N, C-alpha and C positions, 0 to 999 in steps of 0.2 A: 602376486606382488605387484604394487604400483610402480609404474615406470614414468620417465619423463620429468618435467619440472614440477616443483612444489609451488602451488598457486594459492595466493591469498585473495579473498574477495571481501571487500569492505561493504557491508550492507546485505542483509539476508531477506530482502523483499522478494517479490515474484521474479524480477529480472535476475537477481543474484542467484536465487534458487534454480531457475531455469538454466543459467550458465553453468552453475556448479554440477547439476545433474548430468549434463552432456559431457563435461570434462571428466567427471568421475567415471562415466561409462566408457570413456576413451582410455581409461587406465592411469589417469593422472591423479596425483595427490592434491586434494583441495581442502582448504580451511576457510570457512566463512566466519566473519566477525560482525556483530551488530550491537548497537548501544541499547536496544530494547531488551525486555525480559524474555522475549520469544521471537521466533522468525515471523516474517510476513509483511513488515512495513505497515502500510495502510489497510492491508487485508488482516484486520485485527478485531479482537473482542476484549472489552473491558469488564472486569468483574467488580461489582459493588456489593459486598456482602455475599448473599446468596443469589444475587441477580447478575445476569450477564447481558451486555449490550454490544451489538455490532456497530461500534461508533465510527468506524472508518468507511471503507468501501462497502456499499450496501448490497451489491450483486454484480454479476458480470455476464456478458453474452459471448457467444462464439460465432464469428462470422465466416472465417476461412475454414475450408474443409480439413486442413491439417489440425487446426486448433479444436475443431469439433471432435475429431478423433481423440485428441488428447483429453478433452473434457469427459468424453465417454469413458475413458479408462479410469478417470477419477471417480466417476459415477459408480462404476462397477466395483471400485474399491471402497465405496461408501464414504468418500471424502467430500462429495458434493451432492446436492439434490436440487430439483427445480422449485422455484418459489412461485406457486400458483395463486398469488394473492389477487386482490382487487385493486386496480390502479386508476388514478385520475389526474387531471390537471386542475388547478384552481386559479382563478383570476377574477378580480372585482367581485368577490363574494360568490362566485358561481363555480360548481364542480362540473367537469366534463369527463365522462368515462374514457379511459385510455386502454385500448386493447393492445397488449404487447405484440410487436411484430416478430420477436424471437424469444426463445426460452430464457428466463432470467435465472441464473444459477447462483446458489449460495453455498458456503461451506456447511457441512453437516457433522455434528449438531450445532456448530457455531462457525462464524467466518474463519476464526483462527485454526479450525481443524484442517483446512486445506494446506496452509503452509507447514503445519506440523507434520502432515502426511508427506509432503514433498521433502521435508528435511530429515525424515527418519533414518535414511541411509547415509547421511552426510555428517561431516564434522562441523558443527555449528557452535560458535562460542558467543553467548549472549551476555547482556549487561556489561559490555565492554566498549567504552567510547574511545575511538582512536583520535589522538591529538596531533600526531606527527608521522610522516612517512619518510624514512631516512634511508638513503642508499649507502650501503657499506660494502666492503670488498666481497663479503660472502653473499650479498644479495639485499633485497629490500627488507627493512625492519620496521614493524609497526609499534609505535609507542602509544600507551593508553593513558587515561587521566589518573590512574593509580600509580604512575611512574614506572610501570612494568614495560619490558620490551619483548616482542615476539621472537621466535625463531626466524632466520632469514628465509625469504621467499624469492624464488627465481622470477616470478611474475606476480604483480598485484593488479587486480581489477577493481574498479570502483563502480558500484551500482547504487550509491546513495544519491540524494538530491544534488543537483549541480553546484549550488553554493558550498555545500559541505565538501564535495569532491574537490572543487577549486582551492579550498583552504588547505588541502593536503598535497596537491600535485605541484611539482617543481614549476616555477614561473616560466622557465624557458622551454617547457614541453608543450607541444601543440594541444594536448589534451586539456591543459589549464585554460587556454583560450576557449575551447569548446565548452567546458564545464561552466566557465564564467558567463557565457552567453545564454545559458539556459534560465528561463524565468518561470515562476510559479505564482499561483493565487492561493491565498490562505482560506481556511474554512473553520469557523467555530462550530463545534458539535455539542448538543446538549442531550444528555441521557436522562429521561424523565420516567418516573414510576407513578402509576395511578392506582388508587384503591379499587376503582370500578371501571368498567369498559368505557372507553372514550366513545361518545356517540357520533362517530364518523363512519360512514358506510364503505370506507376504503382502507386498504392496508398500506398503500404507498401513494403519495401525492406530490407532484411537482407544482411549485408555486411561481407566479410572477406578480410584481407589484407588492411585494412583501419583503421584510427583512429575511424571511426564510426562503430557501430554494427547494427544500425537500423535507418531507416528514414521513416516517415509516413506523408502522406497528411492528416493532421488532419481534414480538412474541407470536406473530403470524407465520414466521418462517418455519420450514419443516424441522422437526426435532427439538424445538425450543421448549423450555420449561413454561409451565403455566404462569399467568400473571399478565398485567397490562403494562407493557414497557414500550416506550416510543423513543426514537432517535430523531432529533430535529437538527437539520443542517442549515446554517445561515448562508446567505448568498455570498459570492466572492466579494462583491462591492461592499456589502455591510461588514464582512469580516475584515477586509482591508482597512476600512474606516475606523474599526474598533479593535484593532489588532492587540493593543496593550490594555484593553478594558479589564475591569475586575470580573472574575468568573462568576461570582454571585450575581452581579448586575446583568451579565450575559444571559444567565439562566432566567432571571426574572423577565428580561426584555423579550427573549425569544418565546418564552411560555405565554407571555401576553399576545405576541403575534400569532401563536398557535390557537389562542382562545378565539380569534376571529373566525376560525374554522368550526368552532363549537366545542372545543376542548375545555375541560374544567382546569382549575389550578392543580398542578401535580403535587403529590404527597412528598415527593423528594426529587431533586434534580442536581446534576453535576455537569460541568462544562469541560470540554477538552479542545484545545487549540491545535489545529493542524496547520503548521506554518507553510508547508510545501504540499498542499493538498492536490492541486490541479496544475498540471504542466500547461504552459501556453505554447501553442503550435509555432514551430519554427522550421527552417529549412535545414535538416540534419539527416545524416545516415542513421540507421537503426543502432549502430554501435561503432566504436572506433578502437583500434589496437595499434600501438606503436612497438614493433618488435625490438627496435634498437634500445628503447627505454625499458621494455618489459612491463608496460603499463597499458591498461585498457579502460574503457568507459562504456557503460550501458545504462538503461533505465527508461522509464516512460517519459522522462524529460526530453528525450530525443525523439519521441513520437507523439502519441496521444495519451491522455490519462485513462487508458483502458487496461484491464488485466491482460487482455490478448496482446496488446502492443508491448507491454512490459515483458511478457513471456517471449515474444518474438525477438525483442531487443537482446535479451540474455542468450537466446539460442544463436542469434547472429554473432555475438561476441565470442561464444564458444567456438564456432566455426573459424573465425579469424585467428583465434589463439591456436587452434590445432594446425592451421595452415602456416602460421608464423613461427611456431616453435617445434613443429613436427619434424 
């Protein structure tokens, strides 16, 4: 039987899942709530008919020994696999082969498989957008956009992007100021399908001097279905300048930029805007917890926009909570 406080976590991205797993292992009752249809945040996959696209995070690496061990456990479970594609950089019309310095990991058979694996033993409530965080005598209550209220939580932890967390946190709580100080860059992503193989000799390309910052042959990743599917990521600068642009125009403009590399016109394309795609570096701790309030904050916005840093942030918050309420 679970003991200790009942903990609610707003946001079921990698940091939220990391935090929840450790608190769950410590015997605490944990409930995650996320506005998306599934866990993972930007570690996600979009379905378009019978096609699937990893339209968010493209891959991740493991630098520290502890995270390497964690990733190895995911590999043994079949949740991730190495992406042994061909990579390059592109500038001024010239491709330069890029030899990866470390293994590039992807979810298998799609990016969303990893967060689903991490969430399998957790209480995760999806498609629920939290609009208010209210402190009542019994504890913190979460109100959603359907007008429903949650059961009271003793502790609430926020792993959603800083602006979303700040909108929920009490203005006189230190965490409100921390969340408000976090900044992010946007990214437009285009999911493009081609009837024939795109005549580019690489599976992932970083670009400079283009509206695009990255293009990837999504179907080259391990375990993916057959077909020619590409994900095109616009640069932060271009995305910020065109944040409210029409998605069809975004598709056409970025497909035209991709054509400079030798790609034909796609048979079908759809765009998705990631408003909080990349956190901008600041001077922050990996996580914060206020025992007097029963509130905590974690996420890659407190570190770097890497899966490893998000995982570490969630783990750090779990340790703070265990020390603060134990």
